[in-house]
C-alpha positions as CSV (number, residue, x, y, z in Angstrom):
1,X,-0.7,11.0,33.5
2,X,-2.8,10.1,30.3
3,X,-1.0,11.0,27.0
4,X,-3.2,12.0,24.0
5,X,-2.2,10.3,20.8
6,X,-0.9,12.2,17.7
7,X,-3.2,12.4,15.0
8,X,-1.9,11.5,11.4
9,X,-3.8,12.3,8.5
10,X,-2.8,10.1,5.0
11,X,-4.4,12.1,1.7
12,X,-4.2,9.3,-1.2
13,X,-5.9,8.8,-4.1
14,X,-6.5,5.2,-3.5
15,X,-6.7,2.7,-0.7
16,X,-8.6,0.0,-2.2
17,X,-7.6,-0.4,-5.4
18,X,-5.4,-3.1,-6.6
19,X,-2.0,-2.4,-7.2
20,X,1.4,-1.5,-4.8
21,X,0.6,1.8,-3.9
22,X,-2.6,0.8,-2.2
23,X,-0.8,-1.9,-0.7
24,X,2.3,-0.3,0.9
25,X,-0.1,2.8,2.2
26,X,-1.9,0.0,3.8
27,X,1.3,-1.4,5.7
28,X,2.6,1.8,6.6
29,X,-0.6,2.9,8.3
30,X,-1.2,0.1,10.0
31,X,2.2,0.0,11.7
32,X,1.8,3.8,12.4
33,X,-1.8,2.7,14.3
34,X,0.5,1.0,16.7
35,X,1.4,4.5,17.7
36,X,-0.7,7.2,16.4
37,X,-4.7,7.7,15.7
38,X,-4.7,7.5,11.6
39,X,-7.3,8.7,9.5
40,X,-7.3,8.3,5.9
41,X,-8.6,10.6,3.2
42,X,-9.2,8.9,-0.3
43,X,-10.5,9.9,-3.6
44,X,-12.4,6.8,-3.8
45,X,-16.1,8.0,-3.7
46,X,-17.4,4.2,-1.8
47,X,-15.5,3.0,1.6
48,X,-14.9,-0.4,0.9
49,X,-13.7,-3.7,2.6
50,X,-9.7,-3.3,2.1
51,X,-8.2,-6.2,-0.2
52,X,-4.8,-5.3,1.7
53,X,-5.9,-5.8,5.6
54,X,-6.4,-2.5,6.5
55,X,-6.7,-2.1,10.2
56,X,-10.6,-1.7,11.1
57,X,-9.9,1.0,13.9
58,X,-8.8,3.5,11.1
59,X,-10.6,5.9,10.0
60,X,-11.3,6.1,6.1
61,X,-13.2,9.0,4.4
62,X,-14.2,9.8,0.9
63,X,-12.5,12.9,-0.2
64,X,-12.6,14.8,-3.5
65,X,-10.0,17.3,-3.7
66,X,-10.6,19.2,-6.7
67,X,-12.5,22.3,-7.2
68,X,-16.2,21.6,-8.3
69,X,-17.1,24.9,-9.8
70,X,-18.2,24.3,-13.2
71,X,-15.6,25.8,-15.1
72,X,-12.6,23.9,-13.4
73,X,-14.6,20.4,-13.7
74,X,-15.0,21.3,-17.4
75,X,-11.1,21.9,-18.1
76,X,-10.4,18.5,-16.2
77,X,-12.7,17.0,-18.2
78,X,-11.6,18.3,-21.9
79,X,-7.8,17.3,-20.6
80,X,-8.8,14.1,-19.7
81,X,-10.5,13.3,-22.8
82,X,-8.2,15.2,-25.5
83,X,-4.8,15.7,-23.6
84,X,-4.7,19.3,-25.5
85,X,-1.1,20.8,-25.3
86,X,-2.3,24.2,-24.9
87,X,-3.9,23.1,-21.4
88,X,-0.4,21.3,-20.6
89,X,1.4,24.4,-21.5
90,X,-1.1,26.9,-19.1
91,X,0.7,26.9,-16.1
92,X,-2.7,29.5,-14.7
93,X,-5.1,26.9,-16.0
94,X,-3.4,23.9,-14.4
95,X,-3.7,25.6,-11.3
96,X,-7.1,26.7,-11.5
97,X,-8.2,23.3,-12.4
98,X,-6.1,21.2,-10.1
99,X,-4.8,22.9,-7.5
100,X,-7.4,26.1,-7.0
101,X,-7.1,27.9,-3.8
102,X,-10.7,26.8,-3.3
103,X,-9.2,23.1,-3.1
104,X,-6.3,24.6,-0.9
105,X,-9.1,26.2,1.5
106,X,-10.9,23.0,1.7
107,X,-7.9,20.6,2.5
108,X,-6.9,23.6,5.3
109,X,-10.1,23.6,6.9
110,X,-10.1,19.4,7.1
111,X,-6.7,19.6,9.0
112,X,-5.9,22.4,11.0
113,X,-6.6,21.7,14.6
114,X,-7.4,18.1,13.8
115,X,-3.9,16.8,12.9
116,X,-0.3,16.7,13.9
117,X,1.0,15.7,11.1
118,X,-0.1,14.9,7.1
119,X,1.2,12.3,4.9
120,X,-0.2,13.2,1.0
121,X,0.5,10.2,-1.0
122,X,1.6,10.9,-4.9
123,X,1.6,14.0,-7.3
124,X,-1.4,15.9,-6.9
125,X,-2.3,15.4,-3.4
126,X,1.2,16.4,-2.9
127,X,1.2,19.9,-4.7
128,X,-2.2,20.4,-2.8
129,X,-0.8,20.2,1.0
130,X,2.1,22.3,-0.5
131,X,0.1,24.8,-1.2
132,X,-1.2,24.7,2.1
133,X,1.7,25.7,3.9
134,X,1.2,24.3,7.2
135,X,4.3,25.5,8.7
136,X,2.4,24.5,12.5
137,X,2.4,21.1,11.4
138,X,4.8,17.9,9.9
139,X,3.7,18.0,6.3
140,X,5.5,14.8,4.1
141,X,4.5,14.6,0.2
142,X,5.3,10.8,-0.1
143,X,5.9,10.1,-4.0
144,X,5.3,6.5,-5.3
145,X,6.6,7.0,-8.9
146,X,9.9,7.2,-10.8
147,X,11.2,10.4,-11.8
148,X,10.5,9.1,-15.8
149,X,7.0,8.4,-14.9
150,X,6.1,11.6,-13.3
151,X,8.0,14.0,-15.3
152,X,8.8,12.3,-18.7
153,X,5.5,10.5,-19.6
154,X,3.8,12.7,-22.2
155,X,0.1,13.8,-20.8
156,X,-0.1,11.7,-17.4
157,X,0.9,12.3,-14.4
158,X,3.0,15.5,-13.8
159,X,3.9,15.9,-17.2
160,X,5.0,19.5,-17.7
161,X,4.2,20.4,-14.0
162,X,7.5,20.5,-12.9
163,X,7.3,24.3,-12.3
164,X,4.1,23.8,-10.2
165,X,5.8,20.7,-8.5
166,X,9.0,22.4,-7.0
167,X,7.0,25.3,-5.9
168,X,4.8,23.0,-3.8
169,X,7.2,21.2,-2.4
170,X,8.8,24.6,-0.7
171,X,5.5,24.6,1.7
172,X,6.2,20.8,2.8
173,X,8.4,19.7,5.7
174,X,9.5,17.0,3.8
175,X,9.1,15.1,0.4
176,X,9.8,11.5,0.5
177,X,10.8,9.4,-2.6
178,X,11.5,5.6,-3.1
179,X,15.1,5.7,-3.9
180,X,18.4,7.0,-4.5
181,X,18.0,7.6,-8.2
182,X,14.8,9.8,-7.7
183,X,16.3,11.6,-5.0
184,X,19.1,12.9,-7.1
185,X,17.2,13.5,-10.4
186,X,15.0,15.7,-8.4
187,X,18.0,17.4,-7.1
188,X,19.4,17.7,-10.6
189,X,16.6,18.2,-12.9
190,X,13.7,20.3,-11.2
191,X,15.8,21.4,-8.0
192,X,13.6,19.7,-5.4
193,X,15.4,18.3,-2.1
194,X,14.5,15.0,-1.0
195,X,14.9,11.9,1.1
196,X,14.4,8.6,0.2
197,X,12.7,5.6,2.1
198,X,12.5,2.3,0.9
199,X,9.0,0.2,0.5
200,X,9.0,-2.3,3.4
201,X,8.1,-6.3,2.3
202,X,4.7,-6.9,2.7
203,X,4.5,-9.8,4.4
204,X,7.2,-12.2,6.5
205,X,7.2,-15.5,4.9
206,X,8.6,-18.7,7.2
207,X,7.8,-20.8,3.9
208,X,10.2,-20.7,1.4
209,X,10.7,-21.6,-2.3
210,X,12.1,-25.0,-2.8
211,X,13.5,-23.9,-6.4
212,X,12.7,-27.0,-7.9
213,X,9.2,-26.3,-9.9
214,X,9.8,-25.8,-13.3
215,X,7.8,-22.2,-13.4
216,X,8.5,-18.4,-13.9
217,X,5.9,-16.2,-12.0
218,X,5.0,-12.3,-12.7
219,X,2.5,-10.4,-11.3
220,X,0.8,-7.1,-11.7
221,X,-1.6,-4.4,-13.3
222,X,-1.5,-5.2,-17.0
223,X,-0.5,-1.7,-18.3
224,X,2.4,-0.4,-20.6
225,X,4.5,0.1,-17.7
226,X,5.0,-3.2,-16.5
227,X,6.1,-4.6,-19.9
228,X,4.3,-8.0,-20.2
229,X,4.1,-7.6,-23.9
230,X,8.1,-8.1,-23.8
231,X,8.0,-10.7,-21.7
232,X,5.7,-12.7,-24.1
233,X,8.5,-11.7,-26.7
234,X,11.2,-13.6,-24.0
235,X,9.0,-16.3,-23.2
236,X,8.5,-16.9,-26.8
237,X,12.2,-17.2,-27.4
238,X,12.8,-19.2,-24.5
239,X,10.0,-21.5,-25.1
240,X,11.6,-22.8,-28.7
241,X,14.4,-24.3,-26.8
242,X,13.0,-25.2,-23.5
243,X,9.8,-27.2,-23.5
244,X,9.5,-27.7,-20.0
245,X,9.1,-24.4,-18.0
246,X,5.7,-22.8,-18.1
247,X,5.1,-18.8,-17.0
248,X,2.2,-18.0,-14.5
249,X,1.3,-13.9,-14.9
250,X,-1.2,-12.8,-12.3
251,X,-2.9,-9.6,-12.0
252,X,-5.7,-7.9,-14.3
253,X,-5.7,-4.2,-16.1
254,X,-6.7,-2.3,-19.2
255,X,-4.2,-4.8,-21.7
256,X,-4.6,-8.1,-20.5
257,X,-6.8,-9.0,-23.6
258,X,-4.2,-7.9,-25.9
259,X,-1.8,-9.4,-23.9
260,X,-3.8,-12.7,-24.0
261,X,-4.1,-12.2,-27.5
262,X,-0.4,-12.1,-28.1
263,X,0.2,-15.6,-26.5
264,X,-2.6,-16.8,-28.6
265,X,-0.7,-15.5,-31.6
266,X,2.7,-17.5,-30.6
267,X,0.3,-20.7,-29.8
268,X,1.7,-20.7,-26.2
269,X,-1.7,-21.0,-24.4
270,X,-0.9,-24.4,-22.6
271,X,2.8,-22.8,-21.5
272,X,1.3,-19.2,-20.4
273,X,-1.2,-19.4,-17.3
274,X,-3.3,-16.4,-16.6
275,X,-5.1,-16.9,-12.8
276,X,-6.2,-13.1,-13.0
277,X,-5.8,-11.0,-9.9
278,X,-4.9,-12.7,-6.5
279,X,-4.9,-11.9,-2.9
280,X,-2.3,-14.3,-1.8
281,X,0.4,-13.9,-4.2
282,X,2.5,-15.5,-1.3
283,X,1.7,-18.8,-2.3
284,X,2.3,-18.3,-6.1
285,X,5.5,-17.4,-5.1
286,X,6.6,-20.5,-3.1
287,X,5.3,-22.9,-5.9
288,X,7.5,-20.4,-8.4
289,X,11.4,-21.1,-9.0
290,X,12.0,-17.2,-10.5
291,X,10.6,-13.9,-10.5
292,X,10.1,-11.9,-14.0
293,X,10.4,-8.4,-14.1
294,X,9.6,-6.7,-17.2
295,X,9.0,-3.5,-16.3
296,X,9.5,-0.4,-18.4
297,X,9.7,2.0,-15.4
298,X,9.0,1.6,-11.4
299,X,9.2,3.2,-8.3
300,X,9.8,0.8,-5.7
301,X,8.9,-2.9,-7.2
302,X,7.0,-4.1,-4.7
303,X,6.5,-7.5,-6.4
304,X,10.4,-8.0,-6.3
305,X,10.6,-7.7,-2.6
306,X,7.9,-10.0,-2.1
307,X,9.8,-12.6,-4.2
308,X,13.0,-11.7,-2.1
309,X,10.9,-12.7,1.0
310,X,10.4,-16.4,-0.6
311,X,13.8,-16.6,-1.9
312,X,13.4,-16.2,-5.6
313,X,16.2,-14.9,-7.4
314,X,15.0,-12.4,-10.4
315,X,15.5,-11.3,-14.0
316,X,14.7,-8.0,-14.5
317,X,15.8,-5.0,-17.0
318,X,18.3,-2.3,-15.8
319,X,15.8,0.4,-15.0
320,X,16.9,3.1,-12.2
321,X,14.2,1.4,-9.4
322,X,16.4,-1.9,-9.4
323,X,19.6,-0.6,-8.7
324,X,19.0,-0.4,-4.7
325,X,17.6,-4.2,-4.9
326,X,20.3,-5.8,-7.0
327,X,23.6,-5.0,-5.3
328,X,24.4,-8.4,-3.8
329,X,23.7,-10.9,-7.1
330,X,19.9,-11.3,-6.4
331,X,19.4,-11.9,-9.8
332,X,20.2,-11.2,-13.7
333,X,19.9,-7.6,-14.7
334,X,19.1,-7.3,-18.6
335,X,19.9,-4.1,-20.5
336,X,16.7,-2.5,-21.6
337,X,14.8,-3.7,-23.3
338,X,16.5,-6.4,-24.8
339,X,14.3,-9.5,-25.1
340,X,16.7,-12.0,-26.6
341,X,19.2,-11.5,-23.6
342,X,16.4,-11.6,-21.5
343,X,15.3,-14.9,-22.6
344,X,18.9,-15.9,-22.5
345,X,18.9,-15.0,-18.7
346,X,15.6,-17.3,-18.4
347,X,17.3,-20.1,-20.1
348,X,20.4,-19.9,-17.7
349,X,18.3,-19.9,-14.3
350,X,15.8,-22.8,-15.7
351,X,19.1,-25.1,-16.3
352,X,21.2,-24.1,-13.4
353,X,19.9,-24.7,-9.9
354,X,23.3,-24.0,-8.0
355,X,22.9,-20.7,-9.5
356,X,19.2,-20.0,-8.6
357,X,20.1,-21.1,-5.1
358,X,22.9,-18.8,-4.6
359,X,21.2,-16.1,-5.7
360,X,18.2,-17.2,-3.7
361,X,19.8,-16.9,-0.3
362,X,21.1,-13.6,-1.5
363,X,17.7,-12.0,-1.9
364,X,16.4,-13.6,1.6
365,X,19.0,-11.4,3.0
366,X,18.1,-8.6,1.4
367,X,14.3,-8.9,2.1
368,X,15.4,-8.7,5.9
369,X,17.1,-5.4,5.7
370,X,13.7,-4.4,4.7
371,X,11.5,-5.5,7.4
372,X,8.4,-2.9,8.1
373,X,10.5,-2.7,11.5
374,X,13.5,-1.2,10.0
375,X,11.5,0.8,7.4
376,X,9.1,2.2,10.2
377,X,11.9,3.8,11.9
378,X,12.7,6.4,9.2
379,X,8.6,7.1,9.3
380,X,8.5,8.1,13.3
381,X,11.9,10.0,12.9
382,X,10.0,12.2,10.8
383,X,6.7,12.8,12.1
384,X,8.6,13.0,15.6
385,X,11.2,15.4,14.5
């Protein structure tokens, strides 16, 4: 007898933008598509070609989650432009502007009777889904950033929305975060019980780095969180001692010109290369010998798992997100945010091939542990409960 596939819906801010969130949503959606019918609702207005290879059979729908009533729209506009604290401190206004009854009814109308499970990606989407209280469905809030980024970054993300978030999570079947540290902080600081699932590696590479090219690599969005300003400071120190290695920083973003000006100010244009956004980071990683993670915060750094997959050791700051990825000497961890010590670690790995090679072997083992096969089994357990 023919058995209908279960239907799964993702609600996500983006599936097309450059960044780790879009990439990992695509990876998980593609893998779940082997078992279920998948629909993705995205806040993006235009349905584009996916830069991360979203399966053509996955339906993508443009969806605006917020109330379009003039007052609600005006509150969101004023807050976005001014960050007035009286708006942040008023739970009623925040609920009205971002999580209104109209928005909740709209989401419920979309999903009831049409889907068996709903996965809401990050912050606002999770809150809206929780407010729907869909007890007859499997509902999952999948949070993609660190506790600090969500709740301790002034005027951004979920700043001063702890009470709203906590109440909404009571309406979900599961709250999923990216690592143990985030889960512990959710429980301790805001009273939310969650489970964690690591992000999978984004590709399998049979070719590994030979670790012989005198090249450091980093990539990501050019925003404050990525700490590329710190990385330039460290490379400037490094460059005064080592005149051979260069640094490649791939990506783009609002802080690009500021970072480039910093490089020019240190007269490092010949040592630091900016190739822009690269769809194929695998080749760049294979050509490099050490990955540099200078982030101030991360949820789960996909770039590190990609570096591990090609056998690169890493140097990173001691941020919570890195703890589960550096348990077996896969790299060097530096105290936050000591640029001199970071530069010293760069010198150590640049001058010691044996150390690079030993760390690289550990990195490859770590990459194997977060294969898509291992990670997707956790998602299947949630959906089939």
